[in-house]
C-alpha positions in Angstrom: 64.0 84.3 120.8 65.5 86.0 123.5 69.3 86.5 123.5 69.9 84.0 126.7 68.1 81.1 124.5 69.8 81.5 121.4 72.8 82.0 123.1 72.1 78.5 124.9 71.0 76.9 121.3 74.2 77.8 119.4 76.1 76.4 122.8 74.4 72.8 122.2 75.6 72.4 118.7 72.5 69.4 117.7 69.3 70.4 116.5 66.4 68.0 117.3 64.0 66.7 114.6 60.6 65.4 114.8 59.3 63.4 111.7 56.0 64.9 110.8 55.6 67.6 113.3 57.0 71.0 113.9 56.6 73.8 116.6 57.3 78.0 115.4 58.8 79.4 118.3 59.0 83.3 118.0 59.8 83.0 114.4 63.0 80.7 115.0 61.9 77.6 113.5 62.5 74.5 115.8 61.9 70.8 114.2 62.2 67.7 117.1 62.7 64.3 116.2 62.6 61.0 117.2 66.7 60.7 116.4 69.1 63.2 117.5 71.4 64.3 115.0 74.6 66.8 114.5 73.1 70.1 111.9 75.7 69.8 109.4 75.8 74.0 109.5 75.4 74.6 113.2 73.8 77.6 114.7 76.8 78.4 116.8 78.8 79.3 112.7 76.8 82.5 112.4 77.6 83.9 115.9 81.3 85.1 117.2 81.1 82.2 120.7 81.0 85.8 122.8 78.2 87.7 120.5 76.7 90.5 122.4 73.2 90.6 122.7 72.2 93.8 123.8 68.3 94.3 124.3 65.2 96.9 123.5 65.1 99.2 126.3 68.2 98.1 128.3 71.6 98.4 126.3 69.2 99.3 123.3 68.1 102.9 124.9 65.1 104.1 123.1 62.4 107.2 122.9 58.9 106.3 121.5 56.9 108.6 119.8 53.9 109.1 117.3 53.4 107.6 114.6 56.3 107.6 111.8 58.7 109.2 114.8 62.2 109.1 113.6 61.7 108.3 109.8 64.2 109.8 107.4 67.2 110.4 109.9 69.4 112.7 108.8 72.9 113.7 110.6 73.7 117.2 110.8 77.3 119.1 110.9 77.9 120.3 115.3 76.6 123.6 115.9 79.7 125.7 115.0 79.6 128.0 117.9 78.5 125.8 120.7 79.8 122.0 119.1 76.1 120.7 119.9 75.4 118.0 117.9 72.1 118.0 115.9 70.2 115.4 113.8 66.8 115.7 111.8 64.1 113.7 111.5 60.0 113.1 111.1 58.3 113.3 113.9 54.4 112.6 112.5 53.0 111.7 109.6 53.3 114.3 108.4 55.7 113.8 105.1 57.6 117.0 104.2 58.1 118.5 107.6 61.7 117.6 109.5 62.3 118.5 113.2 65.8 119.8 114.1 66.8 118.3 117.7 69.6 118.6 119.8 70.7 118.1 123.7 73.9 119.7 123.6 77.2 118.1 122.9 75.9 114.7 124.0 73.0 113.1 121.8 70.4 112.4 125.1 68.1 111.1 123.2 65.8 112.0 126.8 66.6 115.5 126.9 66.1 116.6 123.4 65.6 120.1 122.7 63.7 121.3 119.1 66.6 123.6 117.6 63.9 124.2 114.5 61.4 123.2 112.1 62.0 122.7 108.4 58.2 122.6 105.6 60.8 120.0 103.6 61.6 116.7 103.9 65.4 116.3 103.0 65.9 112.5 104.2 66.9 111.2 100.9 68.9 114.1 100.2 72.4 114.3 99.2 74.2 116.8 100.9 77.6 118.6 99.4 80.1 122.0 98.9 77.8 123.2 95.8 78.7 127.4 96.4 81.5 127.3 99.2 83.9 124.7 101.1 82.0 126.1 104.4 78.0 125.4 103.5 76.7 122.5 103.0 73.7 122.2 100.8 71.0 119.7 100.0 70.8 118.2 96.5 66.7 116.6 96.1 67.2 114.0 93.7 63.5 113.4 93.3 62.9 116.7 92.8 66.0 117.8 91.1 66.4 120.8 93.0 69.0 122.2 95.8 67.9 123.6 98.7 70.6 126.5 100.2 71.3 126.0 103.9 71.0 129.6 105.7 73.3 130.6 108.2 71.7 128.8 111.3 71.8 125.5 109.1 68.7 125.5 108.5 66.4 124.7 105.3 63.0 125.9 103.6 60.9 124.9 101.0 61.5 128.3 99.3 65.1 128.4 99.4 66.0 126.5 96.2 67.0 126.5 92.9 65.9 124.1 90.3 68.0 122.4 88.1 67.0 121.7 84.3 68.1 119.9 81.6 69.3 122.5 78.8 68.3 119.9 76.2 64.8 120.1 75.2 62.5 117.5 74.0 58.9 116.0 73.9 58.5 115.2 77.4 55.8 116.5 79.7 57.4 119.7 80.9 56.5 118.8 84.7 59.2 116.1 84.4 61.5 118.8 83.7 61.4 120.5 80.1 60.7 118.0 78.2 63.3 116.0 79.7 63.1 112.3 82.2 65.9 111.9 84.5 65.6 108.6 86.1 68.4 106.9 83.9 71.0 106.9 86.9 71.3 107.8 90.4 72.5 111.4 90.9 76.1 111.7 91.5 77.2 114.3 93.8 81.4 115.0 93.5 84.3 116.8 93.4 84.5 116.1 89.3 85.9 119.8 87.8 87.9 120.4 90.6 88.8 119.8 94.1 86.9 122.6 96.1 83.5 122.6 95.0 81.1 119.6 94.4 79.3 119.1 90.7 76.2 117.0 89.6 75.7 114.8 87.4 72.4 113.7 85.8 71.6 111.3 83.3 68.4 111.5 81.4 66.2 110.3 78.2 64.2 112.6 76.1 62.0 111.9 73.1 62.6 113.3 69.3 60.3 110.9 66.7 59.4 111.8 63.5 57.1 110.3 60.6 60.4 108.8 59.2 61.3 107.2 62.6 60.1 103.5 62.9 62.2 102.5 65.8 62.1 103.7 69.6 64.0 107.0 69.3 64.7 107.6 72.8 67.9 109.7 73.2 70.4 109.3 76.7 71.9 112.3 77.6 74.6 112.9 80.6 74.4 116.2 82.2 76.9 118.3 84.3 75.9 121.1 86.7 79.1 122.8 87.8 79.5 123.9 91.4 79.7 127.6 92.1 77.3 128.1 89.4 74.4 127.1 90.9 73.4 129.5 93.4 70.7 132.1 91.5 67.9 134.1 93.3 65.2 131.6 94.9 63.3 129.7 93.1 64.8 130.6 89.4 66.4 127.3 87.4 69.4 126.5 86.8 70.3 124.8 83.5 72.9 122.5 82.8 76.4 123.8 82.1 77.4 121.2 79.5 75.9 117.7 78.1 77.0 115.1 76.4 75.0 112.3 74.2 75.5 109.0 75.5 73.4 107.0 73.2 70.1 106.2 71.1 68.1 103.3 73.2 68.0 101.2 69.9 71.4 100.8 68.5 73.1 97.8 67.1 76.1 98.3 69.2 75.0 96.4 72.1 73.3 93.7 74.6 70.8 91.6 72.9 67.4 91.4 74.7 67.4 87.8 73.8 70.1 85.2 73.4 70.0 85.1 69.5 67.3 87.4 68.8 68.3 89.2 65.5 65.1 91.6 65.8 67.0 94.2 67.7 69.5 95.0 70.5 69.3 97.4 73.1 71.4 99.3 75.2 71.7 99.1 78.8 71.8 102.7 79.5 70.1 102.5 83.2 72.8 102.6 85.8 72.9 101.9 89.5 76.1 103.5 90.9 78.8 103.1 93.6 80.4 106.1 94.8 84.1 105.6 96.8 87.7 106.7 96.9 88.8 103.1 95.8 92.4 104.3 94.7 92.9 106.2 97.7 93.6 109.5 95.8 91.3 111.7 97.5 88.5 112.1 94.6 85.7 109.6 94.6 85.4 107.1 91.4 82.5 105.9 90.5 81.6 102.2 89.7 78.5 102.0 87.5 76.0 98.4 87.2 73.4 98.3 84.1 70.5 95.9 83.7 72.3 93.4 83.3 74.9 93.1 86.2 77.7 94.4 84.2 80.4 96.8 85.9 82.1 99.9 84.8 84.7 102.1 86.7 85.1 105.8 85.8 88.6 106.8 87.3 88.2 110.1 88.4 91.4 112.0 87.8 91.7 115.7 86.9 91.3 117.1 84.0 87.3 115.9 83.9 85.9 115.5 81.1 82.3 114.5 80.0 83.7 112.2 76.8 85.9 110.6 79.6 83.2 110.3 82.1 81.1 108.7 79.2 83.3 106.3 78.1 84.3 105.2 82.2 80.8 104.6 83.0 79.6 102.4 79.2 83.2 101.0 78.1 85.6 100.6 80.8 84.7 97.1 81.7 85.1 95.9 85.5 83.4 93.1 85.8 80.6 91.4 83.0 78.0 88.6 83.6 79.9 86.2 80.9 82.9 85.9 83.3 80.7 85.0 86.5 78.6 81.9 85.5 77.2 81.9 88.9 75.3 85.3 89.0 71.7 85.1 88.7 71.1 87.3 86.0 67.5 87.3 86.4 68.3 89.6 90.0 68.7 92.9 88.0 70.3 95.8 89.7 67.6 97.3 91.7 67.6 93.9 93.6 70.9 94.3 94.8 73.5 97.2 96.7 77.3 98.2 96.5 79.3 100.6 98.0 82.7 101.7 98.9 83.7 101.7 102.6 87.3 100.8 104.0 86.9 97.1 105.8 90.3 95.7 105.4 93.4 96.8 107.3 95.7 98.7 105.5 99.0 101.1 105.9 98.6 104.2 107.2 99.5 105.8 103.9 96.4 103.9 102.1 93.2 105.3 102.4 91.3 103.9 99.6 88.2 102.5 100.1 87.0 98.7 99.3 84.5 97.9 96.9 81.7 95.5 99.1 78.9 94.4 96.6 75.5 91.9 97.8 75.3 89.9 94.8 72.5 87.2 94.1 74.1 83.5 92.8 72.8 80.3 92.3 75.4 78.6 94.7 76.9 79.6 98.6 77.4 83.2 98.0 73.7 83.6 97.8 72.6 86.9 99.4 76.4 87.3 100.5 78.3 90.7 100.7 81.4 90.3 98.7 84.4 92.3 99.8 86.8 93.5 97.0 90.2 95.1 98.0 90.9 98.5 96.8 93.9 99.9 96.5 96.2 102.3 94.0 95.9 99.9 91.1 91.6 99.3 91.7 90.2 99.6 88.1 93.4 98.0 86.4 91.7 94.9 85.7 88.5 92.7 86.0 87.1 91.6 89.0 84.8 88.5 89.0 83.0 86.8 92.2 86.0 84.5 92.7 88.2 87.4 93.1 87.0 88.8 96.1 89.3 88.7 98.8 85.9 88.3 101.7 82.4 86.7 101.7 80.7 87.9 104.3 77.9 85.1 104.1 74.1 85.5 104.6 73.4 84.0 108.1 71.1 81.8 107.0 74.2 79.9 104.9 75.8 79.3 108.5 72.3 77.5 109.8 70.8 80.8 111.5 67.3 82.1 111.2 66.1 79.7 109.0 66.4 79.3 105.3 63.6 81.8 104.3 65.6 84.5 105.8 66.4 87.7 103.9 69.5 90.1 103.7 68.9 94.0 103.4 70.1 96.0 100.7 72.7 98.4 102.4 75.4 98.3 104.8 76.2 100.7 107.1 79.4 102.2 108.6 79.1 102.2 112.4 82.6 103.9 113.3 85.0 102.2 116.1 82.5 101.0 118.7 85.3 98.8 120.2 88.2 101.3 120.7 90.6 99.2 118.9 90.5 100.9 115.6 88.5 98.0 113.7 85.5 99.6 112.1 81.6 98.0 113.1 79.5 97.8 110.0 76.2 97.0 110.4 73.1 95.2 107.9 69.7 94.0 108.7 67.7 91.0 107.4 64.4 89.0 108.7 61.8 87.2 107.4 59.1 89.1 106.2 57.0 90.7 108.9 57.5 87.6 111.6 60.2 89.5 113.1 64.1 91.7 112.1 67.2 91.2 113.0 70.4 94.2 113.1 73.4 92.4 112.2 77.1 93.8 113.6 80.3 92.7 112.5 83.7 94.1 113.5 86.1 94.5 110.9 89.6 95.3 110.2 92.2 92.7 111.5 88.8 91.3 113.3 87.2 90.7 110.0 85.3 87.3 110.0 81.9 86.4 108.9 80.4 85.6 112.5 78.1 87.9 114.1 79.8 90.3 117.0 76.3 92.3 117.9 72.9 91.1 117.1 69.6 93.0 118.2 66.4 91.1 117.5 62.6 93.0 117.1 59.7 91.3 117.0 58.7 93.8 113.8 61.1 94.8 111.1 64.9 95.6 111.8 66.1 99.1 112.3 66.9 102.0 109.7 70.4 103.0 108.6 72.7 104.5 111.2 73.8 108.2 112.0 77.0 108.2 113.9 76.4 110.2 117.3 78.3 111.0 120.6 75.9 109.4 123.3 78.1 109.3 126.4 81.5 110.7 127.6 83.8 107.9 126.5 85.9 107.3 123.3 83.8 104.6 121.5 81.7 105.3 118.7 77.8 105.6 119.0 75.2 105.0 116.7 71.5 106.2 116.5 68.7 104.7 114.3 65.0 104.5 113.9 62.4 101.4 114.9 59.2 100.4 113.8 56.6 99.5 116.1 53.3 97.4 114.4 49.6 96.7 115.4 49.2 93.2 114.1 47.4 92.5 112.2 46.9 95.3 110.0 50.5 96.2 110.7 50.3 100.1 110.7 52.6 102.0 112.4 51.1 102.9 115.9 54.3 104.3 116.6 58.2 105.0 115.8 61.0 104.8 118.0 64.6 106.1 117.9 67.6 103.7 119.4 70.4 104.5 120.7 73.1 101.7 120.6 76.4 103.0 122.5 80.3 101.5 121.9 81.7 99.1 124.6 83.8 96.9 125.6 81.2 94.0 125.5 81.8 93.7 121.8 84.2 91.0 120.9 87.3 91.7 119.2 88.9 88.2 117.7 91.3 89.0 115.2 91.8 87.0 112.2 94.9 85.4 112.0 95.2 86.2 108.1 95.0 90.1 108.9 96.5 89.8 112.3 100.3 88.8 111.2 101.9 91.5 112.7 100.3 91.0 116.3 101.2 87.4 116.2 104.7 87.5 115.4 105.0 90.7 118.2 103.8 88.4 120.6 106.0 85.8 120.0 109.3 87.9 119.1 108.5 89.6 122.8 107.6 85.9 124.9 104.9 87.4 126.1 101.3 86.9 125.8 100.2 90.4 126.2 101.1 93.6 124.3 99.7 97.4 124.8 100.1 100.2 122.7 100.2 103.2 122.1 102.9 102.6 125.1 103.3 105.5 126.7 99.7 106.4 126.1 97.4 109.4 126.9 93.7 108.7 127.8 93.6 105.0 126.7 95.8 101.6 125.6 94.8 98.7 123.1 95.6 95.7 124.7 96.7 92.4 122.1 96.9 88.7 123.6 96.9 85.4 122.6 95.2 82.7 125.7 92.9 79.4 124.9 91.0 80.0 128.2 87.5 79.7 128.4 86.8 80.7 131.5 86.1 84.4 132.7 88.7 87.2 132.5 89.8 89.7 134.5 91.7 93.1 133.8 93.5 94.7 136.7 95.2 97.8 136.8 98.1 97.9 139.3 100.1 101.1 141.0 103.8 100.6 142.0 102.7 100.5 145.3 100.5 96.7 144.1 97.4 98.7 144.8 94.4 97.6 142.5 93.5 100.7 140.5 91.1 99.4 138.3 89.1 95.8 137.8 86.9 95.2 134.7 86.0 91.9 133.3 86.7 91.5 129.9 85.1 89.1 127.0 87.5 85.6 126.3 87.8 84.5 123.5 89.9 81.5 122.1 93.0 83.0 120.0 94.4 86.4 119.7 92.1 89.1 120.8 92.3 93.1 121.3 90.6 95.2 124.4 90.7 99.0 124.6 91.6 100.0 128.1 90.1 103.2 128.5 92.4 104.4 131.9 91.7 108.1 131.6 90.6 108.7 135.3 94.1 107.3 136.5 96.7 110.1 137.0 100.4 110.0 135.1 102.3 107.6 135.9 104.0 103.8 135.9 101.2 100.7 136.1 101.2 96.9 135.5 97.8 95.7 133.7 97.6 92.1 134.8 95.2 89.9 132.6 94.2 87.1 134.9 91.6 83.7 134.2 90.7 82.4 137.7 89.4 79.1 136.6 92.7 78.2 135.0 95.3 80.1 136.3 96.5 81.8 133.1 97.5 85.3 133.4 99.6 87.9 132.0 101.4 91.2 132.7 102.9 94.3 130.6 104.0 97.5 132.2 102.5 100.9 131.2 103.4 104.3 131.2 99.8 106.9 131.4 101.8 110.5 130.4 99.5 113.8 130.6 97.3 115.4 127.9 
């Protein structure tokens, strides 16, 4: 369903039902019946009243290429000599090759030039400072290799160091010196120092004897220290230290089945959520085991392997028994967690918040739960009920149908509105019937209404990378789009898509988080505030109105001449708008908001200064 019909649908606020028959219209199930009944959860609940619906090929700029074009997008550092933006991706169905593109300081997907080609795919690599604070190299977890960047910022399949455990076991050599590494996601962070990144891996080996009748798998944690890993290309770097985590078969851990006395199993496998949850400038680590129990490692100096092991095994952040609505059959690999600042905070608080996607047997099913970070994060346990905010699935709010499924990732899209409020992205869909990109403005505008919605006939788009796609100060994002051939669903082409930041994105402030803004508006007796004031390029307007018609911003000079006139997204309540006045000469101006339909207006005087 296109944007306009969808918008009309949720503004009607009713659903029609016809007993015994239904019509499917472009993956939106619309039921007709003899009775006209108000629907319990209106489609409108899922969307901001002024939700932005950019269209593919119009507001979403696209470039279509060969099969798999755009896969494994990587944002690269800008060229240190020219400042040109760069990114890498696959351009055809050759999985071990990536091409580096650039179009200058502005990313124009229609004017790309090939800067270089790599004969190695680093789409899933973790980039870090393993040898100096200048070069950023790539750790490839699937092969346990560090690929070393050259002076031009490029990678090659021959420029690598192989990481290997100093613990020997009896697994086949091709798995890594008798060692299997798939017990935990790799951790890349500044652990033993504040300068270079270290790597932590968890894995196991097996030493069995005739006397051992039980599983004798030993679990180890391995540390590879930054600064000691660069060897002649192709050589092996062994772990600097290791610690035994445990044996799979122990009597000190979780029961396989409640009440079963045959044996107990240590849930060693871990998924991780790294983030600066306490605002210390160092990355803490949250791990979750196979059963859904969460553990927290506080990454404080001095670092030790013993402290790390205790943190991920015994420092409990949340346990299943404290969360009766947690669906235990949904194992850790079905869900997703990360660190990202979504709540508004004081300038001194640089902490990231803990975001988790959980499956429950109540209204929080497939929701994203937000837990506030801060200096005391980890000092007490969290539960499903202690989440400060719940970003409910659109299907819980009446949108996209009950079979709508959400994605297992949440993206940071930066400040696409210019108001200082971050935009986040997740996606969802119903199988191959269609995909939806869902964007939300957070910070002081945090709520569970969709602020940007992009619809696809096929899968939703990939995670984004941040780019500068035009000359304004708003953040833009680049992503990959699949194009499929029905019914085989084989990809016939891939596309790059660009969504630009724009003032069309509604920024409706949440009263819970906009207390200071409301106080300021009340104290001045005016319905409009502008800050900063004086300003250099832009000022952010905060205003409160109850108009439902069109709103315009007029910028008037001291002679009464209108220098700029723009239409503004109008919402009911306190909202913000980033006024880009970079084209005006320094001086005093009056910013006037007007709603011609009902006569509402508000004015603020501002001063633009030079650079």
